[in-house]
Backbone as a chain_set.jsonl record, in Angstrom:
{"seq": "MFGWNIEKWPGSSEGMEYWLISTVDNKGNKALGGGMMKKQSPQQQGINYFDVKSVQEYSTKVEQLGGKVIVPKSPVRGMGYMAVCKDTENNGFGIFEADSTAK", "coords": {"N": [[31.746, 30.139, -0.093], [32.26, 31.245, -2.587], [33.885, 28.948, -3.746], [36.016, 28.098, -3.502], [39.95, 27.68, -2.399], [41.548, 28.678, 0.229], [44.764, 29.285, 1.75], [47.139, 29.605, 3.353], [50.483, 30.588, 2.815], [53.166, 28.189, 3.417], [55.412, 29.753, 3.331], [55.528, 31.83, 4.177], [56.033, 33.738, 5.683], [56.414, 36.814, 9.585], [57.504, 39.033, 7.597], [55.821, 38.891, 6.295], [54.421, 37.357, 5.42], [51.578, 36.035, 2.969], [48.879, 34.016, 1.017], [48.092, 31.809, -0.179], [45.363, 31.465, -3.7], [43.013, 28.942, -5.061], [40.906, 27.753, -7.251], [37.798, 26.589, -8.808], [36.161, 26.085, -11.169], [32.251, 26.041, -12.96], [31.988, 23.247, -13.316], [33.697, 21.857, -11.362], [36.262, 22.028, -12.279], [39.279, 22.924, -11.73], [40.675, 25.794, -12.115], [41.309, 28.823, -12.062], [44.244, 30.803, -10.119], [45.828, 32.377, -7.937], [47.392, 34.907, -5.42], [47.106, 37.074, -2.487], [48.631, 39.212, -0.676], [49.92, 40.612, 2.822], [49.732, 43.83, 3.264], [52.562, 45.719, 3.666], [52.326, 48.363, 4.587], [50.625, 50.967, 5.105], [50.111, 52.906, 3.127], [50.964, 50.564, 0.812], [49.886, 49.467, -1.482], [47.242, 48.072, -3.904], [48.901, 45.041, -6.489], [48.5, 43.654, -9.085], [49.467, 40.503, -9.944], [50.421, 38.731, -13.349], [50.848, 36.145, -14.49], [52.619, 34.667, -16.831], [55.169, 33.717, -20.204], [57.85, 33.893, -19.568], [59.482, 35.479, -16.886], [61.318, 37.336, -17.867], [61.877, 37.576, -20.835], [59.075, 39.504, -20.892], [59.854, 41.496, -19.198], [61.301, 43.503, -20.492], [59.801, 44.109, -23.333], [57.888, 45.766, -21.475], [59.083, 47.59, -22.129], [60.305, 47.956, -23.94], [57.52, 49.483, -24.576], [56.484, 51.024, -23.644], [56.754, 51.084, -21.048], [57.672, 50.423, -17.432], [60.013, 48.906, -15.893], [60.392, 48.254, -12.122], [60.945, 46.801, -10.289], [63.424, 44.635, -11.152], [63.5, 41.207, -12.588], [62.888, 38.568, -10.282], [63.874, 36.161, -7.501], [61.669, 34.01, -6.566], [61.302, 31.846, -4.458], [61.326, 28.409, -4.779], [58.545, 28.573, -6.025], [58.434, 30.151, -7.902], [59.827, 32.924, -10.722], [59.803, 36.733, -10.494], [58.659, 40.004, -11.125], [57.337, 43.562, -11.006], [56.485, 46.394, -12.337], [55.831, 49.283, -14.237], [53.13, 51.001, -16.419], [52.301, 52.827, -19.435], [51.261, 55.021, -17.733], [51.148, 54.844, -15.34], [50.842, 52.766, -13.365], [50.56, 50.904, -11.119], [51.53, 46.409, -11.415], [51.772, 43.869, -11.623], [54.502, 40.457, -12.921], [54.503, 36.887, -13.004], [56.605, 34.574, -13.633], [55.898, 31.004, -12.98], [57.984, 28.633, -11.512], [59.669, 25.778, -10.333], [62.12, 25.055, -9.145], [63.222, 27.361, -8.787], [65.238, 28.962, -6.523]], "CA": [[30.923, 30.661, -0.337], [32.213, 30.693, -4.31], [34.237, 27.887, -4.174], [38.068, 29.012, -3.301], [40.086, 27.343, -0.954], [42.611, 30.232, 0.423], [45.347, 28.626, 2.488], [48.703, 30.199, 4.298], [51.309, 29.675, 2.129], [53.802, 27.28, 3.924], [56.692, 29.789, 2.717], [55.317, 33.122, 4.379], [57.23, 34.316, 7.234], [56.467, 37.318, 9.978], [57.633, 40.393, 7.733], [56.085, 38.599, 4.855], [52.082, 37.548, 5.209], [51.312, 35.631, 1.382], [48.159, 33.701, 0.997], [47.596, 30.957, -2.338], [44.235, 31.574, -3.631], [42.698, 28.509, -6.172], [39.099, 28.157, -7.323], [37.107, 25.836, -10.349], [34.798, 25.809, -12.587], [31.405, 25.75, -12.372], [32.258, 21.37, -13.241], [34.404, 21.712, -10.318], [37.381, 22.041, -12.875], [40.712, 23.729, -11.222], [40.516, 27.053, -12.316], [41.855, 30.268, -11.587], [44.739, 31.232, -9.09], [46.78, 33.642, -6.983], [47.241, 34.999, -3.952], [47.21, 37.798, -1.541], [49.97, 39.549, 0.385], [49.458, 41.551, 3.482], [49.821, 44.706, 2.806], [53.647, 46.092, 4.282], [51.673, 49.374, 5.588], [48.842, 51.193, 5.095], [50.534, 52.701, 2.302], [50.82, 50.173, 0.004], [48.57, 49.729, -3.038], [47.743, 45.98, -4.374], [49.96, 45.113, -7.212], [48.009, 42.439, -9.73], [50.195, 39.643, -10.996], [49.311, 37.941, -13.823], [51.489, 34.805, -15.459], [53.723, 34.664, -18.178], [56.069, 32.039, -19.554], [58.963, 34.581, -19.358], [58.97, 37.223, -16.54], [62.656, 38.268, -18.927], [60.797, 38.746, -22.024], [57.394, 40.099, -20.953], [60.544, 43.087, -18.95], [61.329, 43.261, -22.323], [58.582, 43.981, -23.766], [57.497, 46.626, -21.017], [60.242, 48.769, -21.678], [59.722, 48.508, -25.296], [55.659, 49.984, -25.151], [56.87, 53.339, -22.306], [56.12, 51.041, -19.705], [59.41, 50.414, -16.409], [60.548, 47.948, -14.506], [59.575, 49.178, -10.787], [61.871, 45.551, -9.289], [63.762, 43.263, -12.116], [63.201, 39.156, -11.575], [63.586, 38.058, -8.908], [63.358, 34.254, -6.958], [60.537, 33.903, -5.365], [62.126, 30.132, -3.464], [59.922, 26.883, -4.685], [57.425, 29.466, -6.626], [58.73, 30.732, -9.701], [60.327, 34.793, -10.499], [58.246, 37.147, -10.31], [58.841, 41.596, -11.758], [56.999, 44.873, -10.558], [56.487, 46.948, -13.616], [54.422, 50.081, -13.972], [52.651, 51.119, -17.709], [52.519, 54.158, -18.779], [49.613, 55.504, -17.152], [51.892, 55.052, -14.571], [49.58, 52.092, -12.35], [51.625, 49.677, -10.95], [51.146, 45.492, -12.173], [53.249, 42.485, -11.304], [54.714, 39.833, -13.521], [55.177, 35.667, -12.33], [56.322, 32.971, -14.425], [56.205, 29.666, -12.698], [58.852, 27.534, -12.103], [59.202, 25.026, -8.984], [62.964, 25.064, -8.788], [63.313, 28.698, -8.478], [66.032, 29.303, -5.503]], "C": [[30.569, 30.667, -2.133], [33.086, 29.349, -4.784], [35.99, 27.721, -3.687], [37.999, 28.44, -2.291], [41.43, 28.52, -1.485], [43.543, 29.897, 1.482], [46.843, 29.482, 2.603], [49.929, 29.488, 3.648], [53.082, 29.75, 2.833], [55.244, 28.283, 4.011], [56.724, 31.308, 3.763], [56.361, 33.183, 5.997], [56.485, 35.906, 7.684], [56.372, 38.719, 9.097], [56.913, 40.11, 6.028], [54.99, 37.863, 4.468], [51.426, 36.787, 3.919], [49.89, 34.204, 1.816], [47.485, 32.597, -0.738], [45.608, 30.601, -2.454], [43.989, 30.045, -4.89], [41.089, 28.377, -5.744], [39.388, 26.56, -8.134], [36.457, 26.464, -10.519], [33.5, 25.719, -11.761], [31.128, 24.438, -12.454], [32.352, 20.937, -12.666], [35.933, 21.302, -10.95], [38.49, 22.882, -12.14], [41.063, 24.92, -12.244], [41.322, 28.227, -12.404], [42.648, 29.907, -10.932], [45.506, 31.629, -9.218], [46.838, 33.22, -6.054], [46.908, 36.498, -3.5], [48.27, 37.994, -0.537], [48.686, 40.616, 1.017], [50.119, 42.426, 3.242], [51.173, 45.123, 4.293], [52.848, 47.358, 5.303], [50.512, 49.524, 4.863], [48.571, 51.692, 4.161], [50.767, 52.103, 0.978], [49.526, 49.631, -0.867], [49.217, 48.37, -3.24], [47.794, 45.908, -5.489], [48.608, 43.714, -7.529], [48.857, 42.239, -10.258], [49.127, 39.551, -12.088], [51.027, 37.474, -14.788], [51.93, 35.475, -16.727], [54.545, 33.133, -18.306], [57.497, 32.145, -19.399], [58.924, 35.767, -18.683], [60.682, 37.701, -17.504], [62.024, 39.034, -20.316], [60.003, 39.31, -22.083], [58.246, 41.344, -20.159], [60.466, 43.38, -19.93], [60.504, 43.582, -22.666], [57.912, 44.601, -22.832], [57.888, 47.99, -21.807], [59.894, 48.884, -23.061], [58.126, 49.617, -25.803], [55.608, 51.315, -24.771], [56.759, 53.127, -21.467], [58.017, 51.212, -18.551], [59.134, 49.256, -16.192], [60.851, 48.319, -13.481], [61.151, 47.588, -10.403], [61.512, 44.861, -10.88], [63.321, 42.103, -11.267], [63.973, 39.525, -10.8], [62.662, 36.997, -8.486], [62.225, 34.238, -6.429], [61.103, 32.048, -5.232], [60.586, 29.204, -3.446], [58.853, 27.837, -5.386], [57.515, 29.467, -8.281], [59.902, 32.082, -9.848], [59.665, 36.103, -10.582], [59.495, 39.359, -10.584], [57.814, 42.777, -11.008], [57.644, 45.952, -11.402], [54.913, 47.799, -13.139], [54.008, 50.717, -14.963], [52.742, 52.212, -17.72], [51.913, 55.448, -18.443], [50.334, 55.714, -15.509], [51.171, 53.422, -13.175], [50.904, 50.78, -12.261], [51.15, 47.984, -11.056], [52.72, 44.874, -12.249], [53.052, 41.389, -12.565], [54.845, 38.306, -13.392], [55.255, 34.958, -13.757], [56.315, 32.041, -13.13], [57.21, 28.699, -13.123], [59.49, 26.708, -10.637], [61.208, 24.715, -8.486], [63.522, 26.612, -8.308], [63.787, 29.219, -7.331], [66.729, 31.248, -5.029]], "O": [[29.561, 30.384, -2.781], [33.006, 28.822, -5.894], [36.8, 26.809, -3.855], [37.092, 28.333, -1.466], [41.946, 28.946, -2.518], [43.041, 30.325, 2.522], [47.416, 29.876, 1.587], [50.315, 28.329, 3.799], [53.895, 30.674, 2.842], [56.19, 27.812, 4.643], [57.803, 31.818, 4.065], [57.05, 32.664, 6.875], [55.964, 36.509, 6.746], [55.542, 39.561, 9.441], [57.196, 40.695, 4.983], [54.646, 37.744, 3.292], [50.251, 37.154, 3.94], [50.02, 33.539, 2.843], [46.814, 32.752, -1.759], [44.864, 29.917, -1.751], [44.891, 30.039, -5.728], [40.392, 28.633, -4.761], [40.343, 25.784, -8.175], [36.159, 27.512, -9.945], [33.389, 25.479, -10.559], [30.132, 24.082, -11.825], [31.801, 19.847, -12.509], [36.683, 20.504, -10.388], [38.013, 24.017, -12.153], [41.829, 24.693, -13.181], [42.198, 28.127, -13.263], [42.512, 28.715, -10.654], [46.179, 31.578, -10.248], [46.633, 32.103, -5.58], [46.345, 37.144, -4.384], [48.698, 37.153, 0.252], [47.63, 41.105, 0.616], [51.278, 42.145, 2.936], [50.945, 44.942, 5.489], [52.802, 47.281, 6.53], [49.737, 48.768, 4.278], [47.431, 51.567, 3.714], [50.802, 52.85, 0.0], [48.338, 49.542, -0.558], [50.293, 47.789, -3.093], [46.918, 46.552, -6.065], [48.004, 43.056, -6.683], [49.393, 43.057, -11.004], [47.939, 39.866, -12.141], [51.874, 38.131, -15.392], [51.622, 36.493, -17.348], [54.684, 32.15, -17.579], [58.284, 31.221, -19.195], [58.579, 36.839, -19.179], [60.77, 38.929, -17.542], [61.802, 40.182, -20.7], [59.769, 39.866, -23.156], [57.628, 42.404, -20.255], [59.346, 43.578, -20.401], [59.786, 43.076, -21.803], [56.772, 44.16, -22.977], [57.258, 49.028, -22.015], [59.216, 49.846, -23.42], [57.821, 50.198, -26.844], [55.046, 52.316, -25.216], [56.617, 53.995, -20.606], [59.05, 51.821, -18.827], [58.049, 48.688, -16.316], [61.889, 48.971, -13.594], [62.331, 47.938, -10.371], [60.485, 44.631, -11.519], [62.982, 41.937, -10.095], [64.968, 40.21, -10.567], [61.476, 36.784, -8.739], [62.256, 34.841, -5.356], [61.151, 31.288, -6.199], [59.54, 29.171, -2.798], [57.835, 27.441, -4.819], [56.962, 29.024, -9.287], [60.81, 32.135, -9.019], [58.496, 35.926, -10.926], [60.642, 39.65, -10.244], [57.659, 42.269, -9.897], [58.803, 46.361, -11.344], [53.881, 47.579, -12.505], [54.599, 51.774, -14.738], [53.078, 52.898, -16.755], [52.108, 56.593, -18.851], [50.029, 56.604, -14.716], [51.343, 53.653, -11.978], [51.681, 50.154, -12.981], [49.978, 48.012, -10.68], [53.878, 45.106, -12.595], [51.985, 41.269, -13.167], [55.913, 38.208, -13.996], [54.414, 34.809, -14.644], [56.857, 32.561, -12.155], [57.428, 28.144, -14.2], [59.778, 27.553, -9.789], [61.422, 24.132, -7.423], [64.297, 26.711, -7.357], [63.007, 30.014, -6.807], [67.46, 31.421, -4.054]]}, "num_chains": 1, "name": "protein.A"}
């Protein structure tokens, strides 16, 4: 309906099912992208991830601004690095740094 392409990530496993999402703008140009992960349990909350140039740099900013890094910088093989954080109101969010050489 919206022209989105949703494909199962080849690195998915039985325990972690992940889907890549790509979109196009109204002129057919590549636009926003992202992904969705299947819940690991019914209590698991959704987390929005934001692309950043450096997970390490933005993890430091999170803490300087009163937030917390819950899951420190971790590799996502072949894709990049991620961290999970909480803001000052205890809302969870993630940050992601693209790097196809991540192991």
